[in-house]
C-alpha positions in Angstrom: 34.0 91.7 182.4 36.4 90.3 179.9 35.7 87.9 177.1 36.3 84.2 178.0 38.6 82.4 175.5 39.3 78.7 175.2 42.9 77.6 176.3 44.5 77.8 172.9 42.9 80.9 171.5 45.3 83.8 170.8 42.7 86.4 169.9 39.5 87.8 171.2 36.6 88.8 169.1 37.4 92.5 169.6 41.0 91.9 168.5 39.8 90.0 165.3 37.4 92.9 164.5 40.2 95.4 164.9 42.5 93.4 162.6 39.8 93.2 159.9 39.2 97.0 160.2 42.9 98.1 160.2 44.9 99.1 157.2 48.2 98.5 159.0 50.7 95.9 157.7 50.6 92.3 158.9 53.9 92.7 160.7 52.7 95.9 162.4 49.5 94.3 163.6 51.2 91.0 164.7 53.7 93.1 166.8 50.9 95.3 168.2 48.8 92.4 169.4 51.7 89.9 170.1 50.5 87.3 167.7 51.9 85.5 164.6 51.6 87.3 161.2 49.9 84.1 159.9 47.2 84.6 162.4 46.7 88.2 161.3 46.6 87.1 157.7 44.0 84.4 158.5 41.6 86.9 160.2 42.0 89.5 157.4 40.7 86.9 154.9 37.6 86.0 156.9 34.3 87.7 156.5 33.4 87.9 160.2 35.2 88.1 163.5 33.3 85.1 164.9 35.4 82.2 166.1 
């Protein structure tokens, strides 16, 4: 069963955790997940992957 997101969410908790663990560039991750580089940067700065 997949994770339920609210209508305007662009990431799941699993995606956010992967972003935080990854050493890849912002551009590479944004392309991989199909999200804005600003979103990747935001989740990199946060301490947890909780929404």
